C-alpha positions as CSV (number, residue, x, y, z in Angstrom):
1,M,0.0,0.0,0.0
2,S,1.4,3.4,-1.0
3,N,1.7,6.3,1.5
4,N,-1.2,8.1,-0.3
5,D,-3.4,4.9,-0.1
6,L,-2.5,4.4,3.5
7,L,-3.5,8.0,4.4
8,K,-6.7,7.8,2.4
9,S,-7.7,4.6,4.2
10,V,-6.7,6.1,7.6
11,M,-8.8,9.2,6.9
12,E,-11.8,7.1,6.0
13,K,-11.5,5.1,9.3
14,A,-11.0,8.3,11.3
15,E,-14.0,10.0,9.7
16,K,-16.3,7.3,11.2
17,W,-15.1,8.3,14.7
18,L,-16.6,11.8,14.2
19,S,-20.1,10.4,14.3
20,P,-22.4,11.2,17.3
21,K,-22.0,7.5,18.3
22,Y,-18.7,8.6,19.9
23,D,-18.3,10.9,22.8
24,E,-17.4,14.5,22.4
25,K,-13.9,14.2,23.9
26,T,-13.0,11.3,21.5
27,R,-14.4,13.2,18.5
28,A,-12.4,16.3,19.4
29,E,-9.1,14.3,19.7
30,V,-9.7,12.6,16.3
31,K,-10.6,15.9,14.6
32,A,-7.4,17.5,16.0
33,M,-5.3,14.6,14.5
34,M,-7.1,14.8,11.2
35,E,-6.5,18.6,10.9
36,A,-2.8,18.5,12.1
37,E,-0.1,19.0,9.4
38,D,1.9,16.0,10.7
39,K,-0.4,13.0,10.0
40,T,1.9,10.5,11.8
41,P,-0.1,10.5,15.1
42,L,-3.4,9.9,13.0
43,I,-1.8,7.1,11.0
44,E,-0.4,5.4,14.2
45,A,-3.9,5.6,15.8
46,F,-5.8,4.2,12.8
47,Y,-3.6,2.3,10.5
48,K,-4.8,-1.0,12.1
49,D,-7.2,-2.2,14.7
50,L,-5.8,-2.8,18.1
51,E,-5.5,-6.6,18.0
52,F,-7.2,-8.7,20.7
53,G,-4.5,-11.3,20.9
54,T,-4.0,-14.4,22.9
55,G,-3.0,-12.2,25.8
56,G,-5.8,-9.7,25.4
57,L,-5.2,-6.0,24.5
58,R,-2.3,-3.8,25.2
59,G,-1.5,-0.4,23.6
60,I,-1.0,3.3,24.0
61,M,-4.1,5.1,25.4
62,G,-6.0,7.5,23.2
63,A,-8.6,7.8,20.5
64,G,-8.4,5.5,17.5
65,T,-8.9,1.9,16.4
66,N,-5.2,1.1,17.4
67,R,-5.4,2.6,20.8
68,M,-6.7,1.7,24.2
69,N,-10.0,3.6,24.8
70,I,-13.6,3.0,26.0
71,Y,-14.5,1.8,22.6
72,T,-11.7,-0.8,22.0
73,V,-12.2,-2.0,25.6
74,G,-15.9,-2.0,25.1
75,A,-15.7,-4.2,22.0
76,A,-13.3,-6.6,23.7
77,T,-15.7,-6.9,26.7
78,Q,-18.7,-7.4,24.5
79,G,-17.1,-10.1,22.4
80,L,-15.9,-11.9,25.6
81,A,-19.4,-11.6,27.2
82,N,-20.9,-13.1,23.9
83,Y,-18.5,-16.0,24.1
84,L,-19.2,-16.7,27.7
85,K,-22.9,-16.6,27.1
86,D,-22.6,-19.1,24.3
87,T,-20.1,-21.4,26.2
88,F,-22.0,-21.4,29.5
89,K,-25.5,-21.1,28.3
90,D,-26.7,-23.9,30.6
91,L,-25.4,-22.1,33.7
92,P,-28.2,-20.3,35.7
93,Q,-25.7,-17.5,36.4
94,I,-22.4,-16.8,34.7
95,S,-19.9,-14.7,36.8
96,V,-16.7,-12.9,36.2
97,C,-14.1,-11.2,38.4
98,V,-12.8,-7.7,37.3
99,G,-9.8,-5.9,38.8
100,H,-7.3,-3.2,37.7
101,D,-4.0,-1.6,38.5
102,V,-3.0,2.0,39.3
103,R,-2.7,3.2,35.6
104,N,-4.5,6.2,34.3
105,N,-7.9,5.1,33.1
106,S,-7.6,1.7,34.7
107,R,-10.5,2.3,37.0
108,V,-12.6,3.8,34.1
109,F,-11.9,0.7,31.9
110,A,-12.6,-1.7,34.7
111,E,-15.9,-0.1,35.6
112,L,-16.8,0.0,31.9
113,A,-16.1,-3.8,31.6
114,A,-18.2,-4.4,34.7
115,D,-21.0,-2.3,33.2
116,I,-20.9,-4.2,29.9
117,F,-20.7,-7.6,31.5
118,S,-23.7,-6.8,33.7
119,A,-25.6,-5.4,30.7
120,N,-25.3,-8.9,29.2
121,G,-26.7,-10.6,32.2
122,I,-23.4,-11.6,33.7
123,K,-22.7,-11.4,37.4
124,V,-19.6,-9.2,38.1
125,Y,-17.4,-9.2,41.1
126,L,-15.6,-5.8,41.0
127,F,-12.8,-4.9,43.3
128,D,-13.3,-1.7,45.3
129,D,-9.9,-0.3,44.3
130,C,-6.7,-1.4,42.5
131,R,-5.3,-4.9,43.4
132,P,-2.3,-7.0,42.4
133,T,-3.1,-9.1,39.3
134,P,-2.5,-12.4,41.1
135,E,-5.5,-11.6,43.5
136,I,-7.8,-11.4,40.5
137,S,-6.6,-14.9,39.4
138,Y,-7.2,-16.1,42.9
139,G,-10.7,-14.4,43.0
140,I,-11.7,-16.2,39.9
141,R,-10.9,-19.5,41.4
142,H,-12.1,-18.7,45.0
143,L,-15.4,-17.2,43.8
144,G,-16.1,-19.9,41.2
145,C,-16.2,-17.5,38.2
146,Q,-16.2,-18.6,34.6
147,S,-13.8,-15.8,33.5
148,G,-12.1,-12.6,34.6
149,V,-10.5,-9.4,33.4
150,V,-7.5,-7.4,34.7
151,V,-7.0,-3.9,33.3
152,T,-3.3,-3.5,33.4
153,A,-0.2,-2.9,31.1
154,S,2.1,-4.4,33.7
155,H,5.4,-2.6,33.7
156,N,4.9,-0.8,30.4
157,P,5.5,3.0,30.2
158,K,2.7,5.2,31.6
159,E,1.2,5.9,28.1
160,Y,0.1,2.2,27.9
161,N,-2.8,0.3,29.3
162,G,-4.0,-3.3,28.7
163,Y,-6.7,-5.8,29.2
164,K,-6.0,-9.4,30.2
165,A,-8.6,-12.0,30.0
166,Y,-8.7,-15.1,32.2
167,W,-10.6,-18.4,32.1
168,S,-12.3,-20.3,34.9
169,D,-9.1,-21.8,36.3
170,G,-7.6,-18.3,36.9
171,A,-5.2,-18.6,34.1
172,Q,-4.9,-16.4,31.0
173,M,-6.6,-18.1,28.2
174,I,-5.1,-20.6,25.7
175,A,-6.6,-22.6,22.9
176,P,-9.4,-23.1,22.3
177,H,-10.8,-20.2,24.5
178,D,-8.3,-17.6,23.3
179,V,-9.0,-18.3,19.6
180,K,-12.7,-18.4,20.1
181,T,-12.7,-15.2,22.1
182,I,-10.7,-13.5,19.4
183,E,-13.3,-14.5,16.9
184,Y,-16.1,-13.2,19.0
185,V,-14.3,-9.8,19.6
186,N,-13.5,-9.5,16.0
187,A,-17.3,-9.9,15.2
188,I,-17.9,-6.6,17.1
189,T,-17.6,-4.3,14.2
190,S,-19.8,-1.4,15.3
191,V,-20.2,0.6,18.5
192,D,-24.0,-0.2,18.2
193,Q,-23.2,-3.8,19.1
194,I,-21.8,-2.9,22.5
195,K,-24.3,-2.9,25.4
196,F,-23.1,0.0,27.6
197,T,-26.1,0.3,29.9
198,P,-25.3,-1.6,33.1
199,N,-27.5,-3.7,35.4
200,K,-26.2,-2.5,38.7
201,D,-27.9,-5.3,40.5
202,L,-25.4,-7.7,38.9
203,I,-22.3,-5.8,40.1
204,E,-21.0,-6.7,43.5
205,I,-18.1,-4.7,45.0
206,I,-15.5,-6.9,46.7
207,G,-12.3,-6.2,48.7
208,A,-11.3,-6.8,52.3
209,E,-12.8,-10.2,52.8
210,L,-11.1,-11.7,49.7
211,D,-7.8,-9.9,50.6
212,N,-7.9,-11.7,53.9
213,D,-8.6,-15.2,52.4
214,Y,-5.8,-14.7,49.8
215,L,-3.2,-13.5,52.4
216,N,-4.1,-16.4,54.7
217,D,-3.4,-18.8,51.8
218,V,-0.2,-17.1,50.9
219,K,1.0,-17.4,54.5
220,K,0.6,-21.2,54.2
221,L,3.6,-21.3,51.7
222,S,6.1,-20.6,54.6
223,L,8.6,-23.4,55.0
224,S,10.9,-21.8,57.6
225,P,8.9,-19.9,60.2
226,E,11.6,-20.6,62.8
227,A,14.1,-18.8,60.7
228,I,11.8,-15.8,60.3
229,E,11.3,-15.7,64.1
230,K,15.0,-15.5,64.7
231,H,15.6,-12.8,62.0
232,K,12.2,-11.1,62.1
233,D,13.9,-7.7,62.5
234,M,16.2,-8.1,59.5
235,K,16.1,-4.8,57.5
236,I,14.0,-5.2,54.4
237,V,13.4,-2.2,52.0
238,Y,10.3,-2.7,49.9
239,T,8.9,-0.4,47.2
240,P,5.7,-0.9,45.2
241,I,6.9,1.7,42.6
242,H,3.6,3.5,42.9
243,G,1.7,0.3,42.1
244,T,-0.8,-2.1,43.6
245,G,1.8,-3.9,45.7
246,M,1.1,-1.4,48.4
247,M,-2.3,-2.8,48.8
248,L,-1.2,-6.2,50.1
249,I,2.6,-6.7,50.3
250,Y,3.3,-4.7,53.5
251,E,0.4,-6.7,55.1
252,S,1.7,-10.0,53.8
253,L,5.2,-9.4,55.2
254,A,3.8,-8.5,58.5
255,R,1.7,-11.8,58.6
256,W,4.8,-13.8,57.8
257,G,6.5,-12.3,60.9
258,F,8.8,-9.5,59.5
259,T,8.8,-6.5,61.8
260,N,11.3,-4.2,60.1
261,V,10.0,-3.4,56.6
262,I,11.2,0.0,55.6
263,H,9.3,2.1,53.0
264,V,10.3,4.3,50.2
265,P,7.8,7.0,51.0
266,E,8.0,8.8,47.6
267,Q,7.1,5.5,45.8
268,D,4.2,4.7,48.2
269,V,2.2,7.3,46.3
270,K,-0.4,5.6,44.1
271,S,0.0,7.0,40.6
272,G,-0.4,6.1,37.1
273,D,2.1,8.7,36.1
274,F,4.9,6.8,38.0
275,P,6.4,10.2,39.0
276,T,9.7,9.0,40.4
277,V,10.8,6.7,37.6
278,D,11.2,6.8,33.8
279,S,9.7,3.3,33.6
280,P,8.1,1.3,36.4
281,N,10.0,-1.9,35.7
282,P,11.8,-3.4,38.7
283,E,14.4,-5.1,36.4
284,N,15.8,-1.8,35.5
285,A,18.4,-0.2,37.8
286,S,16.8,3.2,37.4
287,A,13.5,2.0,38.8
288,M,15.3,0.5,41.8
289,A,17.5,3.6,42.4
290,M,15.4,5.1,45.2
291,A,15.0,1.8,47.0
292,I,18.8,1.3,46.8
293,A,19.5,4.7,48.2
294,K,17.1,4.0,51.1
295,A,18.9,0.7,51.7
296,K,22.3,2.5,51.8
297,E,20.8,5.0,54.3
298,V,19.5,2.3,56.7
299,G,22.0,-0.5,56.0
300,A,19.3,-2.9,54.7
301,D,19.9,-6.6,54.3
302,V,17.7,-7.0,51.3
303,V,15.8,-4.8,48.8
304,V,12.6,-6.0,47.1
305,A,10.2,-4.3,44.7
306,S,7.1,-5.1,42.7
307,D,5.9,-3.8,39.3
308,P,2.6,-1.7,39.0
309,D,0.3,-4.7,39.0
310,A,2.4,-6.6,41.5
311,D,3.1,-9.7,39.6
312,R,6.8,-9.3,39.0
313,I,9.5,-9.1,41.7
314,G,12.6,-7.0,41.8
315,L,15.6,-8.0,44.0
316,V,18.7,-6.3,45.2
317,V,21.3,-8.0,47.4
318,R,24.7,-7.0,49.0
319,D,27.9,-8.4,47.6
320,K,31.1,-9.1,49.5
321,K,32.1,-5.4,49.4
322,G,28.8,-4.4,50.9
323,E,27.6,-3.0,47.6
324,Y,24.0,-3.4,46.5
325,Q,23.7,-5.5,43.3
326,L,20.6,-6.2,41.2
327,V,19.7,-9.9,40.8
328,N,18.5,-10.8,37.4
329,G,15.2,-12.6,36.6
330,N,17.0,-16.0,35.9
331,Q,18.8,-15.8,39.1
332,I,15.6,-14.9,41.0
333,V,13.8,-18.0,39.6
334,M,16.9,-20.1,40.4
335,I,17.0,-19.0,44.0
336,F,13.3,-19.7,44.5
337,L,13.5,-23.2,43.1
338,Y,16.7,-24.1,44.8
339,Y,15.1,-23.1,48.1
340,L,11.8,-24.9,47.5
341,I,13.5,-28.0,46.4
342,T,16.2,-27.9,49.2
343,R,13.8,-27.1,51.9
344,N,11.3,-29.8,50.9
345,V,14.2,-32.3,50.9
346,E,15.2,-31.1,54.4
347,L,11.6,-31.4,55.7
348,G,11.1,-34.9,54.2
349,R,8.1,-33.7,52.2
350,L,9.0,-35.1,48.7
351,N,6.7,-37.9,47.6
352,G,8.2,-38.5,44.2
353,T,5.6,-36.6,42.1
354,E,7.0,-33.2,42.4
355,Y,7.7,-31.0,39.4
356,C,8.7,-27.5,38.5
357,V,8.3,-25.4,35.4
358,K,10.4,-22.9,33.5
359,T,10.0,-21.2,30.2
360,I,12.3,-22.1,27.2
361,V,14.2,-18.8,27.4
362,T,14.9,-19.2,31.2
363,T,18.2,-20.5,32.5
364,E,19.0,-24.2,32.1
365,A,20.6,-24.0,35.6
366,I,17.1,-24.7,37.0
367,K,17.0,-28.0,35.1
368,R,20.4,-29.0,36.4
369,I,19.1,-28.3,40.0
370,A,15.9,-30.3,39.4
371,D,17.6,-33.2,37.8
372,A,20.1,-33.5,40.6
373,N,17.2,-33.7,43.1
374,K,15.1,-36.1,40.9
375,I,12.5,-33.4,40.4
376,T,10.8,-33.3,36.9
377,C,11.4,-29.9,35.2
378,F,9.0,-29.0,32.4
379,D,9.8,-26.4,29.7
380,C,7.1,-24.3,28.2
381,Y,6.6,-21.1,26.1
382,T,7.1,-17.6,27.5
383,G,4.1,-16.4,29.5
384,F,2.5,-17.7,32.7
385,K,-0.5,-19.0,30.8
386,W,1.8,-21.8,29.6
387,I,3.1,-22.5,33.1
388,A,-0.5,-22.6,34.2
389,D,-1.2,-25.1,31.4
390,V,1.4,-27.5,32.7
391,M,-0.2,-27.1,36.1
392,R,-3.6,-27.9,34.7
393,N,-2.4,-31.0,33.0
394,H,-0.8,-32.4,36.2
395,E,-3.3,-31.1,38.7
396,Q,-4.6,-34.5,39.8
397,T,-1.4,-36.5,39.4
398,A,1.6,-34.5,40.6
399,R,2.7,-31.9,43.1
400,Y,3.6,-28.4,41.9
401,L,6.7,-26.9,43.6
402,G,7.0,-23.7,41.7
403,G,7.5,-22.1,38.3
404,G,9.0,-19.0,36.8
405,E,10.4,-17.1,33.9
406,E,13.4,-14.9,33.3
407,S,11.1,-11.8,33.1
408,Y,11.1,-11.5,37.0
409,G,7.9,-13.6,37.4
410,F,7.5,-16.5,39.9
411,L,4.6,-18.5,41.3
412,A,5.1,-20.6,44.3
413,E,1.4,-21.7,44.9
414,D,-1.2,-23.6,43.0
415,F,-4.2,-21.6,44.2
416,V,-3.2,-18.8,41.8
417,R,-2.5,-19.3,38.1
418,D,-0.5,-16.2,37.2
419,K,2.9,-14.8,38.4
420,D,2.7,-13.5,41.9
421,A,4.8,-10.8,43.6
422,V,2.8,-10.9,46.8
423,S,3.8,-14.5,47.6
424,A,7.2,-14.2,45.8
425,I,8.3,-11.2,47.9
426,S,7.1,-12.8,51.2
427,L,8.9,-16.1,50.2
428,M,12.1,-14.2,49.1
429,C,12.4,-12.5,52.5
430,E,11.9,-15.9,54.1
431,I,14.8,-17.3,52.0
432,A,16.9,-14.4,53.2
433,A,16.1,-15.4,56.8
434,W,16.9,-19.0,56.1
435,A,20.3,-18.0,54.5
436,A,21.0,-15.9,57.5
437,E,20.5,-19.0,59.7
438,K,23.3,-20.6,57.8
439,G,25.5,-17.5,58.2
440,Q,25.0,-16.2,54.6
441,N,23.3,-13.5,52.7
442,L,21.5,-14.0,49.5
443,Y,24.5,-13.0,47.4
444,E,26.6,-15.7,49.1
445,M,23.8,-18.2,48.7
446,L,23.7,-17.5,45.0
447,I,27.4,-18.2,44.7
448,D,26.9,-21.5,46.6
449,I,24.2,-22.5,44.0
450,Y,26.6,-21.9,41.1
451,A,29.4,-23.8,42.9
452,Q,27.0,-26.8,43.4
453,Y,25.3,-26.9,40.1
454,G,27.5,-25.2,37.6
455,F,27.9,-21.6,36.5
456,S,26.0,-19.8,33.8
457,R,25.3,-16.2,33.0
458,E,22.4,-14.7,31.2
459,R,21.6,-11.4,29.6
460,G,18.5,-10.2,27.7
461,I,18.3,-7.3,25.3
462,S,15.3,-5.8,23.6
463,V,15.4,-4.0,20.3
464,V,12.4,-1.6,20.1
465,R,10.8,-1.0,16.8
466,P,7.5,0.9,17.2
467,G,4.8,1.5,14.6
468,K,4.0,-0.2,11.3
469,S,7.5,0.0,9.9
470,G,8.9,-1.4,13.1
471,A,6.6,-4.4,13.0
472,E,7.7,-5.1,9.4
473,E,11.4,-4.8,10.4
474,I,10.9,-7.3,13.2
475,Q,9.3,-9.7,10.7
476,A,12.3,-9.3,8.4
477,M,14.8,-9.9,11.1
478,M,13.1,-13.2,12.2
479,K,12.9,-14.3,8.5
480,N,16.7,-13.6,8.1
481,F,17.7,-15.5,11.2
482,R,15.5,-18.5,10.1
483,E,16.8,-18.6,6.6
484,N,20.4,-17.7,7.5
485,P,21.3,-19.1,10.9
486,P,24.7,-18.0,12.3
487,A,27.5,-20.5,11.8
488,T,29.3,-19.5,15.0
489,L,28.4,-17.5,18.1
490,G,31.1,-16.2,20.5
491,G,33.7,-18.2,18.7
492,S,31.9,-21.5,19.1
493,P,30.2,-23.5,16.2
494,V,26.4,-23.4,16.3
495,T,25.5,-27.1,16.4
496,A,21.7,-27.1,16.8
497,M,18.6,-25.0,16.1
498,K,15.1,-25.1,17.5
499,D,12.3,-23.5,15.5
500,Y,9.1,-23.4,17.4
501,L,7.3,-22.1,14.3
502,D,7.5,-25.5,12.6
503,L,8.4,-27.4,15.9
504,N,11.6,-28.8,14.5
505,F,14.8,-29.4,16.3
506,R,17.6,-29.5,13.7
507,N,21.1,-30.9,14.4
508,L,23.2,-28.7,12.2
509,K,26.2,-31.2,12.3
510,T,24.3,-34.3,11.2
511,G,21.3,-32.7,9.5
512,Q,19.0,-34.8,11.7
513,V,15.6,-33.3,12.4
514,E,13.3,-34.2,15.4
515,K,9.9,-33.0,16.3
516,L,9.5,-30.8,19.4
517,D,6.7,-31.8,21.8
518,F,4.8,-28.5,22.4
519,P,1.0,-27.8,22.4
520,T,1.1,-25.2,19.6
521,T,3.6,-23.3,17.5
522,S,5.3,-20.0,18.5
523,N,7.6,-17.5,16.6
524,V,10.7,-18.4,18.6
525,L,14.1,-19.4,17.4
526,Q,16.9,-20.9,19.5
527,F,20.5,-21.6,18.6
528,F,22.9,-23.8,20.7
529,T,26.7,-23.8,20.5
530,E,29.3,-26.5,20.9
531,R,30.4,-25.1,24.2
532,G,26.9,-25.1,25.7
533,D,25.6,-21.6,25.1
534,K,21.9,-20.9,24.3
535,V,20.6,-17.9,22.2
536,S,16.8,-17.4,22.0
537,I,15.1,-14.8,19.7
538,R,11.5,-13.9,19.8
539,P,9.3,-10.9,19.0
540,S,7.4,-9.7,22.1
541,G,3.7,-10.5,22.2
542,T,2.7,-7.4,24.1
543,E,5.2,-4.6,23.0
544,P,6.8,-3.4,19.8
545,K,10.1,-5.1,20.3
546,I,12.2,-8.2,19.4
547,K,14.0,-9.9,22.4
548,F,17.4,-11.6,22.5
549,Y,18.2,-13.9,25.4
550,I,21.7,-15.0,25.7
551,E,22.9,-17.7,28.2
552,V,26.6,-18.8,28.4
553,R,28.4,-21.4,30.4
554,E,31.8,-20.9,32.1
555,D,33.9,-22.9,34.4
556,M,34.0,-21.4,37.9
557,P,37.0,-23.0,39.6
558,S,36.0,-21.8,43.1
559,K,33.6,-19.7,45.1
560,E,36.3,-17.0,45.3
561,A,36.5,-16.8,41.5
562,Y,32.8,-15.9,41.1
563,E,33.2,-12.3,40.2
564,E,36.2,-13.1,37.9
565,T,33.9,-15.7,36.2
566,V,31.1,-13.2,35.8
567,A,33.5,-10.8,34.1
568,L,34.5,-13.6,31.7
569,A,30.9,-14.5,30.9
570,E,30.0,-10.9,30.2
571,K,32.8,-10.6,27.7
572,H,31.5,-13.9,26.2
573,I,28.0,-12.5,25.9
574,D,29.4,-9.3,24.3
575,A,31.0,-11.5,21.6
576,I,27.8,-13.3,20.9
577,L,25.9,-10.1,20.6
578,A,28.6,-8.7,18.2
579,D,28.1,-11.9,16.0
580,L,24.3,-11.1,16.0
581,N,25.0,-7.5,15.1
582,K,23.4,-6.3,18.3
């Protein structure tokens, strides 16, 4: 399509948004974009429809078919309501749970969703205020709902919002329900099809009682209460980074027995503008800067954080020099599973059916720990809906110990089916107390894990390519890697390639091809080198970026050589990225 044809198409779509069917504020915003000399904002807002994908909606807020607004959210809700009514037509009353984070417009979108569901005869449990995403997953299961919605864009920049749809097990949808919901949402082609007038009798406001039930269940995850009792006054700095973690995490830590939790007052302010950070992502050092400053001020033992919807955990520990160091997402998952496996062994709780779950881009160190302890370790695609799928498939036959992914998400419990920073932060502080009982801090414990199970180092980078041209560039990059796989990476021959788009594992030395056992295909490539390195490449499903995940192996001759080994591994990663032209 030529630029002139694209602009003509966009102008025709935008013209429809000037009709009286749309509210005055929306019409004014569209009119201003149409009359502006620079048509780029108009094109970006209308060149496509914001896609209701397998993870729901996520996009920049504003007027337009490619934006998060009351009409795109309304269409998504109406489509989901129609699917629920067809799927559960024999139920006397269909019900859903609706929650939201702190973002601008999140409450507006959540109330809108509640209104539309109720207008369709569906019972709605609507939280009285923002809540962590995992509590909505818990609520769906606890209240016996058929579905649920969380209005959140997780840790995206403040311009974004999102809409995540869940099924009756409290997990984000997978096939067939995600595909069917998409079909029903795509069938909503006019604002006239959306039922905006609510039935208030079908909307029940929930809050404190469910909070209490959830926190009681989270407390049952504790494996070392005696260690907490001895170290209850350890200095813990926690920041919610302006998000929903402030609603429950302070209370959870208190229930677990911690008495010296130190706030970062400026970040206890609930705000969708996230005024103290450029991006509210706890994996970024800049987002943790204020918490680290507070830790230095008070001499904290550990620093923890949650993202705006409190499903991801950030962690900072003190090294041998007393300096505060960020722990990456792979290491966080590794620490959790090492602790859960080791502690279950110590307590004599293993019955032979235990398993853990990691995603394909997460460190292979987890599998080494699991294998050594005769625990089954399942691999799945990126995203907690796939970890939840493994849990669903083994619910009656095996015991879940925990699961996580490199993007700072972990789930220690089976009564929630999404990553959970409420339980994760509580459990991580318990691990710090348990390590203290052994005369260690978390940094020293991390080195111990590497010494016992082998050293690896990971780094992820994201290449952002926004807009239409960016999406096309990302597609071209994946096509090129697929058709022209690198011969060497970091000086080591590439010996194998996994392509999850055709589910083939190719041995590049012998030419042998084997099928991968995965429930569906995914646009992910992985390369493996002779020396044991792993490189994964995938376009993000929720953001305009392509992600590269590098994992390298190095020999660590002793615990004392840890930092030297890290430096070697970082140089090795740099060499691999240079080979990838990144």
